[in-house]
DRENDO-1510 file (C-alpha; in Angstrom, 1 decimal, always signed):
<recs>
REC; n; res; u; v; w
REC; 1; MET; -3.6; +47.4; +69.6 .
REC; 2; ASN; -5.3; +50.1; +69.2 .
REC; 3; ASN; -8.4; +51.5; +71.0 .
REC; 4; LEU; -11.1; +50.0; +68.9 .
REC; 5; LYS; -14.7; +50.5; +69.3 .
REC; 6; LEU; -16.9; +48.1; +69.0 .
REC; 7; LYS; -20.8; +48.7; +68.2 .
REC; 8; THR; -22.9; +45.5; +68.1 .
REC; 9; SER; -26.0; +45.7; +67.6 .
REC; 10; PRO; -28.4; +43.0; +69.7 .
REC; 11; SER; -29.8; +41.3; +66.9 .
REC; 12; VAL; -26.8; +40.1; +66.2 .
REC; 13; GLU; -26.5; +38.0; +69.4 .
REC; 14; ALA; -29.6; +36.5; +68.4 .
REC; 15; VAL; -28.2; +35.4; +64.9 .
REC; 16; PHE; -25.3; +33.6; +66.6 .
REC; 17; ALA; -27.3; +32.4; +69.6 .
REC; 18; ASN; -29.7; +30.6; +67.2 .
REC; 19; TYR; -26.7; +28.9; +65.0 .
REC; 20; PRO; -27.0; +25.3; +65.3 .
REC; 21; ASP; -24.7; +23.6; +67.9 .
REC; 22; PHE; -22.8; +21.6; +65.0 .
REC; 23; VAL; -21.3; +25.2; +63.4 .
REC; 24; LYS; -22.1; +27.9; +66.1 .
REC; 25; ASP; -18.1; +27.6; +67.5 .
REC; 26; LYS; -17.3; +28.0; +63.7 .
REC; 27; MET; -19.3; +30.9; +63.0 .
REC; 28; LEU; -18.0; +32.8; +66.5 .
REC; 29; PHE; -14.5; +31.8; +65.4 .
REC; 30; LEU; -15.1; +33.7; +62.5 .
REC; 31; ARG; -16.8; +36.7; +64.3 .
REC; 32; ASN; -13.9; +36.6; +67.0 .
REC; 33; LEU; -11.1; +36.6; +64.3 .
REC; 34; VAL; -12.4; +39.7; +62.2 .
REC; 35; ILE; -12.6; +41.5; +65.8 .
REC; 36; GLU; -9.2; +40.5; +66.6 .
REC; 37; THR; -8.0; +41.5; +62.7 .
REC; 38; ALA; -9.7; +44.8; +63.2 .
REC; 39; GLU; -8.1; +45.2; +66.8 .
REC; 40; GLU; -4.7; +45.1; +64.7 .
REC; 41; ILE; -5.4; +48.0; +62.3 .
REC; 42; LYS; -3.6; +51.0; +63.5 .
REC; 43; ASP; -5.9; +53.5; +61.6 .
REC; 44; LEU; -9.5; +51.8; +62.6 .
REC; 45; THR; -11.2; +53.1; +65.6 .
REC; 46; VAL; -14.6; +52.3; +65.1 .
REC; 47; LEU; -15.9; +48.8; +63.9 .
REC; 48; GLU; -19.7; +48.1; +63.5 .
REC; 49; GLU; -21.2; +45.0; +63.7 .
REC; 50; THR; -24.6; +44.6; +62.8 .
REC; 51; LEU; -27.1; +42.7; +60.3 .
REC; 52; LYS; -27.1; +43.0; +56.7 .
REC; 53; TRP; -29.6; +40.4; +54.9 .
REC; 54; GLY; -30.0; +38.8; +58.0 .
REC; 55; GLU; -26.3; +37.9; +58.1 .
REC; 56; PRO; -23.8; +38.9; +60.9 .
REC; 57; SER; -21.9; +41.7; +59.2 .
REC; 58; PHE; -19.0; +43.8; +59.8 .
REC; 59; VAL; -18.9; +47.5; +58.5 .
REC; 60; THR; -15.9; +50.2; +58.8 .
REC; 61; LYS; -15.3; +53.7; +57.6 .
REC; 62; ASN; -13.0; +53.0; +55.0 .
REC; 63; GLY; -13.6; +49.3; +54.5 .
REC; 64; SER; -16.4; +47.2; +52.3 .
REC; 65; THR; -19.1; +45.0; +54.3 .
REC; 66; LEU; -18.0; +42.1; +55.4 .
REC; 67; ARG; -20.5; +39.4; +56.1 .
REC; 68; MET; -20.9; +36.1; +57.2 .
REC; 69; ASP; -23.4; +33.2; +57.1 .
REC; 70; TRP; -24.2; +29.1; +57.6 .
REC; 71; LYS; -27.1; +28.5; +55.4 .
REC; 72; GLU; -29.4; +25.7; +55.6 .
REC; 73; LYS; -29.1; +24.7; +52.0 .
REC; 74; LYS; -25.6; +24.1; +52.6 .
REC; 75; PRO; -25.5; +22.5; +55.9 .
REC; 76; ASP; -21.8; +21.1; +55.4 .
REC; 77; GLN; -20.1; +24.4; +55.0 .
REC; 78; TYR; -20.3; +28.1; +55.9 .
REC; 79; ALA; -18.5; +31.3; +54.5 .
REC; 80; LEU; -17.8; +35.1; +54.7 .
REC; 81; TYR; -18.9; +37.2; +52.3 .
REC; 82; PHE; -17.6; +40.2; +50.4 .
REC; 83; GLN; -18.4; +43.0; +48.4 .
REC; 84; CYS; -19.1; +41.0; +44.8 .
REC; 85; THR; -17.9; +44.1; +43.0 .
REC; 86; SER; -15.1; +44.6; +44.3 .
REC; 87; ARG; -11.6; +43.5; +43.7 .
REC; 88; LEU; -11.5; +41.4; +47.0 .
REC; 89; VAL; -12.1; +37.9; +46.1 .
REC; 90; ASP; -10.1; +38.1; +42.6 .
REC; 91; THR; -7.1; +39.9; +44.6 .
REC; 92; PHE; -7.5; +36.8; +47.2 .
REC; 93; ARG; -7.6; +34.4; +44.4 .
REC; 94; LEU; -4.2; +35.5; +42.7 .
REC; 95; VAL; -2.2; +36.0; +46.4 .
REC; 96; PHE; -3.6; +33.0; +47.9 .
REC; 97; ASN; -4.4; +30.5; +45.4 .
REC; 98; GLN; -5.6; +27.3; +46.6 .
REC; 99; LYS; -4.9; +28.3; +50.3 .
REC; 100; PHE; -9.1; +28.8; +50.0 .
REC; 101; GLN; -12.3; +27.5; +48.1 .
REC; 102; TYR; -14.1; +30.7; +46.6 .
REC; 103; GLU; -17.8; +31.2; +45.4 .
REC; 104; ASP; -17.2; +33.3; +42.7 .
REC; 105; LYS; -16.3; +37.1; +43.1 .
REC; 106; ARG; -18.3; +37.2; +46.6 .
REC; 107; ALA; -17.2; +34.4; +49.5 .
REC; 108; ILE; -14.3; +32.6; +50.8 .
REC; 109; VAL; -16.2; +29.1; +52.0 .
REC; 110; PHE; -15.1; +26.9; +54.5 .
REC; 111; LEU; -16.2; +23.3; +55.2 .
REC; 112; LEU; -17.4; +22.0; +58.3 .
REC; 113; ASP; -13.9; +20.0; +59.1 .
REC; 114; GLN; -11.4; +22.4; +57.4 .
REC; 115; LYS; -8.7; +23.7; +59.3 .
REC; 116; ILE; -8.5; +27.5; +58.5 .
REC; 117; PRO; -5.2; +28.9; +57.3 .
REC; 118; LYS; -5.4; +31.9; +59.8 .
REC; 119; MET; -2.6; +34.4; +59.2 .
REC; 120; GLU; -3.9; +34.3; +55.4 .
REC; 121; LEU; -7.7; +34.7; +56.3 .
REC; 122; LYS; -6.6; +37.5; +58.4 .
REC; 123; GLU; -4.9; +39.7; +55.8 .
REC; 124; CYS; -8.0; +39.1; +53.6 .
REC; 125; ILE; -10.5; +40.6; +56.5 .
REC; 126; LYS; -8.0; +43.8; +56.7 .
REC; 127; ALA; -7.8; +44.2; +53.1 .
REC; 128; SER; -11.9; +44.2; +53.5 .
REC; 129; LEU; -12.0; +46.5; +56.7 .
REC; 130; ARG; -9.2; +48.7; +55.0 .
REC; 131; TYR; -10.5; +48.3; +51.2 .
REC; 132; HIS; -11.3; +52.1; +49.9 .
REC; 133; LYS; -7.9; +53.3; +51.2 .
REC; 134; ILE; -6.2; +50.6; +49.7 .
REC; 135; LYS; -8.5; +49.3; +46.7 .
REC; 136; ASN; -5.7; +51.0; +43.9 .
REC; 137; GLN; -3.0; +48.9; +45.5 .
REC; 138; LYS; -2.0; +45.7; +43.4 .
REC; 139; THR; -2.6; +43.3; +45.8 .
REC; 140; LEU; -4.3; +45.6; +48.3 .
REC; 141; GLY; -1.5; +45.5; +50.6 .
REC; 142; ILE; -1.3; +41.7; +50.6 .
REC; 143; TYR; +1.8; +40.1; +50.3 .
REC; 144; SER; +2.1; +36.1; +50.5 .
</recs>
C-alpha cells in the first residue's frame, strides 16, 4: 500500500447520494474498488475524484479518465467508461474476452444481478489509472 492522497469534490458525494437505492450499492462498490486499486499502485500518489459530464470520474497524473454511471434510460445496467480514443477497451477484450460485456470502445457494462469478476476488473482499472505510462505495452501490462 502507498500513501495515496484522495482529492474528492463534494459534488461527487451528491451524485452517489442521488442514485436510486437499487443501484447505489453497486455504484459505491465500483467507487471503492477504484480507490482500493489505486492504493495498490506503487507510483500513484494522488487520485482525484471529480465530475466529468455529470458522472463520477477518477483522474490521475499519468492515467486516462475513468468514469462510472447508471443511466435512467438503461435502468438494468451500470458501467465503467473509458476514453474511447485509447486502447483500453480493445485491450480488455483481447485479454479478458468474454469476462465482461462491452459497449463499443468506451465501456464495460454490468447488469444489476451480475457477479463482477473483481480481480480482472481491478486489472482494467489499473490500466486506466496508469495508461500514459503503459500505453505502448502490447497488453497494457495486463496478463490473463
